[in-house]
N, C-alpha and C positions, 0 to 999 in steps of 0.2 A: 766556263768559255767557251764555246768554240775554238779549236786549234789553237790550243793552249799553249804558247812554248815557253817555258821558265826560262825568264834571266836572271841570272846571279847578280846580287846587288851588294856585296861586299862593302863590308865595312874598313874602316885603315885597323892596321898590324903591325902592332909594336914587337919587335923582336930581339929583346934585352939591347945589345948597342946595336947591332946592327939596322941599318938606311930606316927611314919609315917606307910601310909600300905600299904606296896606292893604288884598290883599284877602279874599274872602270864605273862612272856614276851611271852612263847608260853604255846601252845596248852589249855587244859580247862580245871577248877577250880573243876570238876569233873568230873567223868566218869555220863553221857548220860545218862539217864532215858532207850533211844534204844537203850545203848546201854548192858545196867544191865540187861534189859533183854533177847536180847541177853548170854551175856553170864550167866548166869541163867540157860537155857540148854543147852548153847555148853559146858559148865565145864562138865555135867553130859556125852553127848553125845560126842565127841569128845575133851576127854581128852589133849591131846598133844599138839593139836593145842592152846589148851587154856595156854598149862605150857608155846609155847613157846614164844605165845603171853606177857605173865607174867614176860618172860624173857629179855625182847623189852622197849627201850624207847620208844613207846608211849604206853605201861605199864603208863610208872612213868610221860606220860603227858596226862593221864586220856583221850589217844584217843584210843576208841574203836572200835567193828567192823563195828560200824552203820554208824562213821564215815568217814568207806571205803570205804564199803559196798555200802552206801544209793544210789538214783535210782529216778530217775524221772520216772512218768508216763509213758513219751513219748518218753525213750528210748529202741532204738533195744532191749537193753538184757537184760530188766527191766521182773522181776516179784517178784507176790508178794507172800509174806512166813510169815506167819501168819497176823497182822496189819499192817506190816512197806511192802514198797515200797525197794526193794534190788537189784544188781547184783552181779553178781557168777563174774564179773572179775574186778579186779581192774587195769587201764588204768596208763599209766604213766600221762594222765591229771586229771585223780584224784591225782594222789598223788602231782599233779602242785598246789595244792591247797595248801600245806606246804611248797612243793622242789619246786618252780617256776626256781631258778636255775639251780638243778639238770638240771630238765625236758629239760629246751632250751636248753643247751650246751648235753643232751643226743640225741634230736630230730634233731639234729645237725649234727652227730655223721655218719659214718659207719655201727654202731653194730643199728643202729636203722632200717640201710637201709635190716636190714638183710634178711629180703623176697619178695626182689621184687626180687628174683631170678627164676620164670616164665618165661620159655621160654628159662633157658640157657643150656648147653650141659650135668651138673650137671646132672637137672630138667632130658632129655632127658634119660639119665641116670636110673635113680630111676624109671622115670615112664613109657617108652621104656623097653627097654633094659634090664633089673633085673625084669621090673615088669608088670600088665598088670594093668586091667580095673574094675577088680571085688571088691574093696569093694566099697562097695552101702550103702548110707545111706539114711537119711530125705533128707538134701539137695546135698547133689552128687547124686541122682537115673543113672547116664551116668557111675559112677565109680570114681574111683580114684587107684592109687598102694599102698596097704599096705607099700612098700618097702620105696615112696617117705614119708607119712605120719607116719610111725614110725622114720624115719632117719633123712633126708634133714627137714624135718618144725621145728624137732622138737629143730634144734641149731638153723633154719632162721629162725625160724617162721612161722605159717599160719595165714592165712584169716578168723579168727575166723565167722564163722556163725550159726546166730542166728533161730534157729525154731521157730513156734508157742506158743505165751507160754515163749517167753524167751530163750528155751533151749536152749543147744547151742549144734550145729552139732557136731561128737563123732567124726568125720575126722579130728577134729579143734579143737576140744578140748576132753582132757585135752593140756594144749599149753603153755608152758613158753622159748618160743625159744624169742632170742637177738630180733628178727627184726618183731616182730608178729606185724598182723596188726588186728587194734581192731574195734567193731564195731563201736564208736562214731570217727572214721579218724583217732586216733592216732596213732601211730607206736610204739613196744618196749616191753615191759613189766624185771621192774624192779627188779620182783622177781628172774629174768634170774641170777642176781651175788649175792643179796640180799633174801637170800633164805625165804619166809612166812611161819610161821607168827613171827619169832623173829628180821627177815631182819636186820640180824646185820651185823655192819661195817665189826669187825674181820673177819667173814665171806668170804668177799667180798677180803679182803684185799688177806686172803690165799690161792694160787695161782694152786690148789686143786680146785676152784671155776672154774678159766675159765679153765681147763682141760675138762667138761661137754663138749665142741667144741672144743679145739686148741690141738688137737692131732689127733694120726693113720695119714697115708701114704701121706695127701696132707695137711697137717698144724700142722705138730709136737712139735706147741714151747711147751707145757707142759714139749716132752719127754726130748727135748733140752736144756731148763732152769732146767731141774734136774739133766743134765751130766754137767753140765754148770759147773765155781768155787760161778758165783753167785748162782743154784740151794742145792749146796755140802753146799756152808754157810747156806744155809737159814734152810735146815734140817739139819746142824748140832748146830746151832744155835736156832732154834724155840724159847725156852723157852726163849728169850735174845731179841724175837722181838715186847712186847710190841704190840701184835693185837689190846688189846681190851683197850686198852688206846682213848681217846675220841679226842688230840690231835693228831692227827702223824706221825711227820716234820719228814723228816728223818734229821738225827745230830743229832737230837736232843733228840728225843724220842727213837727212835731203828738205831744202828749204823751197825749190825751183818753181816748184809744181805738185799740186796736187792728184794722184787717179781715181779710180771706180775704191783701190782698196782703202785708198787714203782713209775717203771721207766716210766708207762703209763699214770697214774692219778692223784697217790695223791701227796700231798703239799711237797712243799721244804722250806726255808726260803724265799726264793727268787719268790716263785709262789704257787697260791693254787689250792685245786683240780681242776680238771676238770674230764667233765663226758663226753668230744669229746679226746676218743682215739687215733684219728689222727694226735692234737696237737703236738706230740713228735720224728713222723714218719719224717723221710727224702727220703723215698725208699715205694710205693705200690709194691711189691712183688707179687702179686694176678695173674696178667695175665701173658699170654706167655712169652711178655717182659717187662720187670719192670719199670717202668716209678714213676713221682715223683708224692706226692701225693693231689697236688691241683689243674692235672691233672685229675685225679678218680673224684674228689669236684666236680669238673665243670659237667664232665657228669650227676652226682646228682643232681646237679643243690642244691650244700651244699654254705653253706655262706666259708668255708672251701678254696672255690677255690680263694679265699683273700688273704687265708695265704701259700705264698711262704716257699718253702721248706727249704730256706737255716736258718726261724725261725723256721721254726717245729727241726731243729736239733738243732740251740739252745739253744732253748729251754730242747730238750733231755740232750746234753750238762753240762747243768746246774744242774741237777738228777747228772752227770754223775763227777762232780766237788764233791760232797763229800765226796769221797774214791778215788780219782782218780784226779792225777796232768793233767793241760794241754797240754802238750807233750804226754803224757799218752793216752789222750782219744784224739788228733789229730792223733796219729799215730793209733789208732782201727780202726778210720773211713776210712783213709787209704788201710789201709786193707779193711771191708768192702766194700769201694763203686771199688775195683777195683777187689773183686767178681762177682760183679755184673756187671763189665765191658767184665771181664772176661766170663760169664753163655749168655746173652744178644751177646755180640761182634761174639764167636764162634758159638753157638749153635741156640740162639731163634730167632735172625733174617733170618741168613738163613733158618732156621727150617720153620723159618713163610711162608718165601718165597717157598720152596721149596712147603711145604703141600698147598699152592695155586694152583700151580701148578697140583701139584695129584693132587686136588679135576679134575679138567676138563679129565682128565687120566681119572678116575672110570669109573666103567660098571653103579655103578648107582653115578654118582655123587652129590648129592643133598642129600644123603641117610647117615648120619655121623653111624660112626660104623662097618661098612660092611666091613672092607677091613684093612689088619694088618698094614699099613702106620695111619690108625683112630687111631689104638691101642694105637701104640708107639710114634704120637707125642702127643697123647694128657698125658700120662704118662713120659712120658721128660718131659714137661713143668706144667702139674697139676700137677703132685705130686714129681720127683726128683730131678724136677729146683725149684721148691719151696724147698724143703729141706735143696735144695744145700745153698737160697741165706737164706730162715729163719735164719738156721745154724749161717751163717756168721754173721748175725744181733745181733744172743744171744752169739755168743762165742761158738759153742758147736761144736768142733772139727768132730767128727764119725758124725755128722750130716751134715757139709759142704761139709763130703769128700767120704766114705762109703755109708754112704745113700744118698749124693747128686749129687756130681760129679760125684764120680765113676760111677755112678745108670747113672747118663745121658751121660755119654762117652759110657757106655757100652749098651744102648737101641738105641742110635745114628747107632753108628754103626755095630750092631752085627742086630741090629732087623729094625733103622729108613730106609739105607741107604740101603741094603738088600732088606728090603719092598718097596723100592721106584723103584729099579733096577728090581725087579719081572714088579711090575706094568706098568714100558716102555714094558716092553716083553709083560705082554698082551696085553696090548693097539693095541700095532704094529702088534698083531698078530687076533687083534680085526675086524680085515675088513671096521672098522669104520675110514670113512673119520678127524672125528672129534676126536674121541677120536688119529688118528697115529700121528693126527698135535699134539697136547697136550703133547705125550708121550714124541716125538723130541723136544719142550722148556723143558718139563720135563729132558731131557736128557743131555741134553745144561746145564743149568741151574747147575746140579750135579756135570758135568764136571767142570764146573766153581767152586763151592763148596770148590767141592776136591781136589784143586790144587791150593788153595789159600795157604798157609803159615803155620792157625791154623789145618789144614785136607792134607800138600801133603805128610805128616809121611802113611798115612793109601794106599796110590797107591804109596808106594815104590820110591820119589820121597824128601824124605828130605835133608833140605838143608848141602852137603858133613859137611862144617867147624860144622853144629851143630851135625850131626853125627859123623864127629869123636872126639868130645871131648864126648859125652854121651858116646861112645867105648871107650876112658882113664876112664870117673870112672866108671864102669863096671869095667875094669881092676884091678883099683886100689880098688875099695870094694873088688872083692872074693882074693884079696892080703891078705888085712888086717883083711878075716876074712876063712881063708885055713886053715884048718887041715894038724894038721902037718901029 
C-alpha cells in the first residue's frame, strides 16, 4: 500500500514480578524523527497549522506531518522536500492506514463519486453557457472554464493533475471537493468535512460544515435545516449538544436536537457511525423524477444497489425514534411520500415527456439552453423541484411550498407551457417537415397533459363539483374576515 508506515502494536508484556507494561493500542510511542524535523520548521513557518495539529487527536497519538504526507518515490505526486519524499495531497488511501472502515464506507457512497459530473448539464452550464476556455494552465494548455474551476469543482471535486516534478496544476489544486479524484486513484477528500489540520469530529458534526455545498437554489439543505424545528432547536441549544464528546450517541450524549450528522451518519444506540450517507435515505431527489436510492447506486456500480430503500428507511426511523414515537414517524413519512408522488405525477413525469418531444421541434435540437423551454424545464426540476422535495424531506414548510411547489407551478404554467406553445408555433412556421411533424406531436401531448385532472383547471375545465366546493369555501372565507 502507498506510503506504508509500520505502526507497532505490541501485546501486554509480563516480566516476572515487575509491573505490567501496557503498550499503546493506537498511534506511535513517540513523535517520529521525520515528523519532529517537520515540526521544527513548520512551527515557525506555518504557526496556525501547527496549532491546529496540536489540538487534534493526531497530536495525542503522536501522528505527525510525516505519517500523513510520506510518499514513495514512484508516486505520481511525490516531491523531494529537504531530505524526505512527501506528497502535498493526503488522500483517502493515506487515511485508510488508520481509518480503513471509514474510508471503505465513504468509497461506497455518492459523496465519493461527486467529481463524476463531467458531461453533465451542470458542467455544460459552467463550461460553455456561463464560461469559456480561457483559464489555461500547464496541465490544461487548451484551457478550462474559471466558472467550473472555482464553482463546481470546489464542491464536487476536481481530477487533480500532477505536473512534472510532482507539483499540482493550479486548475485542480487547491481543492477539497468531496469527490476529488486523486493521483493515486482514490476518490474523495476526507478534509472536505474534517478540516485540516485539526480534523475535528465536532466540526464535522456541526451543520455549518455541510453548508459548504448543501445550500443555494438547487440543494438548500442547510437553509431548510435552519428553518426546521430541528435547526431551531440546535441553534437554541448548541451549548447542550456536547459536540466535542468522544462518544456521541443520540439519546445518550445529547438530546436537545439532531444535526445533519445525527440523521445521516452518527451513531444511535442500535447503529454505528457510517460514512456512507445514503444508507438512511429512502428517496433520491436529485434527478428530474425522484427515484429510489438503490436504483441510483446501481447506475454508479455501488454496493448500495443491494440495499433496498425499505432497509434504509428503517435505519432512519431508528434515528427518529430517539425523539419521536412510531405514530409520529410513520405519519411524517406518509406526508413526505405524498409530496414526492405529487411532484412526480403532476409535474416531473409529464414535464419530462413534453421536453423529450420539444427537443425534436427546436431549431437546434441537440443544443441545450438555446430556447426558453430548456431553461424553464431545467429550473423546474433542478432548482424548484429539488427545493420542494428536499423541503418536505427535512420538514421545512417554506421551502416545500413558497420556494418549492409554488415556484414549480409558476414555472410550469407561466413559463414552461407558454414556451412549449411558442415552440409549436415556431416549428410549424419553420417550413421544415421534421420540425412541423415534431410540433404536431408536441401539441397533441400538451393538449393531453392539460386535459388531465391535475391540469384541467388551467384551461377552464375544472370538475364542476370541485369548482362549486371551492366557490363555497371562498365565500365562507370572505364572510368570516369581511370588514364591518
